[in-house]
N, C-alpha and C positions, 0 to 999 in steps of 0.2 A: 193406415198400415196395419194386418193382420196381425196382431201380439201373438210375439213366436216367445222358446224360451230365452234365446240368447238374439243379440242384436250383434251384427255387425259392421262398426261404424271406425268413420274415420278422421279427424281433427287437425284441421291445416290453418295460419296465418300465426299460428307463432313463430319464435325464435327458434327454439329449441328445448327441448327436454334430455334429462333432470337441468334444469339451472332458471339461477335467480333474474334476470337480464332484463325482466320486467314482471308486470302483473300478470301480461296474458297469460307466459311460461307457469305461473305459480294459477294458473283457475285450470291451464288446460293438464298440469300433472296432478293436483284434485280431485278432479273431474275423470279423468282418463283412471288411476288407479281401484280408484275406489268402484268404478264401473264394472272393472276387469273381477274385482272380488267379486261382486253379484253376479258371475259369469259373462258377462257379454266378452266380445272380443272387438279391440282398438286396434287401431295405426297412428300410427301419430308422425304425420309429413317433416321432420329436422328440416331447417335453412342449413346449408354450408356455410364455410369459409366459416373467419374467427369467433369467438366473445366480440360484442358490441363494444368493448370492454379494456379490447386488447391481446394479444394471442396467448398474454402470460394466463391470461382468465378460461382457456380451452381445459374440456371437460373429456373425457374417454368418449371415443366414439360408438356407442352402445347400438347393437342389433334387439337388443333387447333389454328394456328396463324394469321390474316389478310386475313381469309379467303381459306390458305393452308393447307391443311391436313400433321396430322403429327404423322411419326412410327417411334417408336424405336427398335430398332432391336439388339439381342445380341451382346454380344461385351464382351471378355475377357480386362478387362482393366489393361495392362501392355505396358509396352514399350514392341514397333514394333511389338505386338498385337492385338492395340486395331483397328486399320486401315485394316488392314487382314480382321478379325473376320466380326466386322462390315460391310465390302461390301462383302461379303462372301453373307452372311445371308439375308442387303439388297437386291443383287441382286437374290438370289432365289426370293425374294415375289413380289419380281417384274416382274420377269419370269411367275409366277404365276398369277400374278395379270393380271389385263385388263386393259390394258394399251394401248396407240396407239403409245408414242414414252415412250424411256428408256432413259436418260439424266446421262451420266458418266461424272462425275467429277474427274482432277489425272489423273496420268497414274498410279498409284497401285492397284485401281480400279475398272479400266479397264479388271485387270485377270481374270475378272466375267461375260465381255461383252457378250461370246462367249452364260450362258446361254441362257437369255432373244433374243437373237438372235436366238436360236434355238426353241424356241418359238413364233414366226416367228412378234417378237416386232420392229419395227426400229430401231434405238439405235446408240446414236450421244454420243462422248467425246469431251471432253474440256478438252485439255492437257495445265495445265498453268506453267508447269515447268518442264524441264529433271529432276527428283523427286532422281533418280537414281543416279546423280551427288550430289549429297546435302550430306554435309560432315557429317554429323549427323550418317548415315545411314553406314550398309554397312554389309559385307556378307552374309546371306540366304536372306535379308531384302531386298538388295542394288537387288539381284540378280531377288526375285517376282515383282520387281517393274520394272526394264525392259523387265519381261517376261509379265507385263499389257502392256508396251507400243509395245510391238508387236501382243499381243492377239492386240489391238485398231486400229496399222496401216492394221489389217491379214483381221475383223471381223466388224468392224464398218460400218456403213450406210455409216456417215458424223463425220470427225474430224474436229475440233474447237483448233486454237491456237493462242493466245496472242502477237507476235511477228513475224516478220519477221525472224529471224535466226533459230528461231524453223519449220518453217514454210517449208527453205531451209533444215535445218535439218532431216526431215521426207522427204523429197524431195528426197534426196542424198542416203540417208541408205534406205530406204524402196520403191523407186519411185513412194510413196505418195502422191496424190492430197489432202492438205488442203486446210481447209478457213481463213483467216484471219477476226479474229473477239477481238476486243479490249476490253476492260474492259470502263468502265462508272462513271463518277461522277456526281455530283448534286451540285449548287452552296448554300453553306450554309452559316447563319445567326452567325458573329462574334458575340463572346463573352468576354463580360469586365474581366478579370484577378478578380475575386473573390474565389472561391473555392485555384483558386490553390495559391494564396497569406498565409490563412489561412493555410492551409497542407504544403504547402513546402518555402513558403516566395517569389514567383514567382510575378515581378511587367511587366509589355509589356515591351519585347524586352530587357531582361536583361538575357538573356540565348538561347542558342543552343538547337535545337532538334533535339533526335533520337527518331521514334516512330515506335516498332514493337517488334514484335518476336525475341528474342534471342539467333540464334542459328547463330555459324562459318560462315554460308556464308554469310551473310549478313555485318558479316563484321565489327561489331563493339569494333574488336580488335587491329585493325586502327585508331579508330574515339580515341580510348579512351587512346593511348600510342602519337597521332597525336596533341590531345587538350595540353597535360600535358605541353608541348613546348609551348605553344599559351599563350601573354599577356595579359591577359585581365579582366578586373574586371568579366566578363562575366559567368555565370553555363551553362554547359553541361548535358543537365535533357539526360536521356537514359527511354526510357519511353517501358514497355514491361514484359511480363514472358516469363519463358521457356518452351522450346517445349521441351521437354525429355533431355534434357542437361542444365540439375543440374550442371555441370565440367564447363560447358564451362561459367553460370553461375559468380560462383565461380572465373573464372581464371580474371572475367574483372571486377570485384573487386576487385582482387590483383593488378591486372593494375593500378587499380586509388586509392590506397591507399597511403593518405598520401596528396594526392589534396583534399582538401574541398571544390572545383568548382564542383567539378563529384558527381551530381546525379543520384541513380537508384529508383525511384516511383515502379519496380513492376506492373505489367496490369494495365491498364485504362481505363474506359469505360465512357459512358456518359457525365454529363457536364463537369469533367474533364476533357474529354479528347479534349471535342470541347475547349474547355479553352488553354490548351498549343497550342493546334492548333495553335491559334487565337492571341498567343502573344507573340509567338516564335521572335525570333531575324532572323534566320536561319533555315532553317529545310534539315539537311543530311542525305542522301543516300549512305551509303559507297559498297556496294555488289556487292562479289567475281559473284556471281549469281542470277536471276531472272527470274519470269515468266511475270508479266506486274504487275509491285509493284503499290498496293492499295493503301497504305499511299501515296507513290508519288504523284498518281491524289486528293488523298485528301491538302495534305500541300498544295498544287498551287491553289487549290479552297478556299482553309482559306487567298487565295492572299498571298504566302512565298515567301521570296528568298529563292533557292535550292541549296543544293551543293550536286551533287550525283556522285558516281563511271561512268565513263564512257564507259560501256560496253552496247553495244546495246540496250538492252531492259530497259534502264535510259536513254540511251542521246537521244534515237528515239522518246520518250515521250516528251524529255523536248525543245528539238530543239534548239532556240537560248537564249528562254526564262529564262537557268538557267545555273549553274554557273559545269561544270566538273574539273575533275579528275582524272589524270591513277589510273588505277585497282589496286588494293595493294600495293601504292609508297605513305607511310604514308608522307614523307618528302614532296610529292607532293598536298598530303590534309595538313598537315600544313602550308602549303604555302598561299593557298586557307582561307582554316579559316583565319590565319594572316590578309592576304590583308582585305578581306572582313568585322573583326571585326575590322579594322583602315579605312574606307571609308563605312560612312552611309548612303549618295550619291548614292549610288552605290546599293547598298542592295534594298534601298528605286523604286531607278528605278526595280529593276524586280520585288518588290513587287506588284507595279502598273499593272505593265503588267499580270502577272502570272493566277489571276485567270477569268479572260475574253478570254482567250485561250485557260487554259484549259476547263473552261464548253463549249467554244464551238466549242473544237477538240471531245471530248470524252461525249457522251449523252448516257446515260442506255435506252433513248425510243429508238433508231436506233439500240444499238445492240439485243433489244427485237424483232425489226420490222425483222433483218438481222436473228436471233437465230431462229424464227416460220419457216421461210422461208423456213429453209434446216428442220424444222420437217414437212413442208407441200409436200414436192419435193418428 
């Protein structure tokens, strides 16, 4: 593509922005707002329907947000159909629109990448993770997501991956070259425990925190089972909403039954979220499967001591600046939690290094520059 003063860019595959319904929504917002500030024209195609954690979390239906043009597309708001239908209609509108670049996010939406490509658009795909492996999908949905992966591998002008393991997968499975561009993070201002004390009775360093979507591949069941064996007065706060996985949420609550130290907050955003990150004793992410966990980057940016599973997507992020446990090993997770609860000095040592390390390593400004270079090739 010949370099222009500005690009007309379409983004699709996310649920909606502004939103914290998942990591993809945060990525799309961060990329789009920064690209607009650089003078580019960005349109984001939002999904219709309600917030995945319930209509009480629905935001305003903006037509413009921080200079980004927002368009809501037709969506069948049912489990397994919302993502598919919204991405199909978004791809049609992007194909017919006057765009230089159409940027697809996630594997499923890439099933329609061929269409704007057919209309002469430069098509870029970000693979946020191997979504067909996720436990909540099955049957047709899994096959459709896998099909999207194959379409991206065959037709995308550029493929962005968020981890070296996914980069290796595409090379071995499809012989396809991909570009590793990680997510970014900004260093936030830490907040005192005001709202969380009033609403949940939480003080600084009085709780362990998991914050993210409540889905099986995140491994919250390991965490609940391990924590029940830990001897501590600290609480375990599980903050997040279910995403087509109400049955799994009920399973977690059954596992936690009888232990008053375990608190489920539901979906959290805004100042409550900032306070939860700011005042945790320990942040834990026990995932079996990740793309590149934004919640982990955020937790470290707030200066948290983090305990994560040793999958490459987590271990590569934290390096030696956090503690890892063996994926899926409840006993190892229990032992690591107990040690950290008993050793405040060690926890503080990790806290003192986390924020500077993660914010130095992962910059949104760098991510935007690298992404724009792919657009302009």
